[in-house]
C-alpha positions, 0 to 999 in steps of 0.5 A, spaced: 360 745 615 364 749 621 372 751 621 375 751 627 381 755 629 386 756 634 388 763 636 391 767 642 384 770 642 379 764 640 373 769 640 376 773 635 373 768 630 366 768 632 360 771 630 360 774 623 367 772 621 364 765 620 361 766 614 367 769 611 371 762 611 369 757 606 371 750 604 374 751 597 372 748 590 378 745 590 379 739 595 383 741 602 382 748 601 379 754 605 377 761 602 377 767 606 373 773 602 377 779 605 384 781 608 388 776 612 393 779 617 398 775 621 401 779 627 397 785 625 390 787 626 390 792 620 392 788 613 392 793 607 393 787 602 390 780 601 395 777 605 400 781 610 405 777 614 409 782 619 414 777 621 418 771 618 415 766 614 417 759 613 415 756 606 416 748 606 414 748 599 415 752 592 412 759 592 409 760 585 408 766 582 406 768 575 413 770 573 415 763 574 418 759 568 413 753 569 407 758 568 410 760 561 411 758 554 415 761 548 420 763 552 426 766 547 432 770 547 432 777 546 436 783 543 441 784 549 443 791 546 436 793 545 434 791 552 440 795 555 438 801 551 431 801 554 434 800 561 438 807 560 432 810 559 429 808 566 429 813 571 433 810 577 433 812 584 435 812 591 431 813 597 430 812 605 424 809 608 420 814 612 421 813 619 414 811 621 413 806 616 420 803 617 418 802 625 411 799 623 415 794 618 421 792 623 426 795 618 432 797 621 436 800 616 432 805 612 
């Protein structure tokens, strides 16, 4: 079964890339085996979005409390002691990175 995409360059999705997009095992899902870039032709992670992203639902993350159990309070004094042992730093972004990422205040 073929998938159809609309893009500024429709030819971008022809040829060998067709085999990378597949229907997922879960209904109404599509799987891509590789990296996906939006507004970039050089994604260096599984998904790279260069620009704003609008989320109309929830963003699930492994740190979400809905994915956890046995949540309990900790000894705050012990945790503060551990924090004081952390190395804290300040930094400036490298200009070449900031310009590519659209970061104005480096």
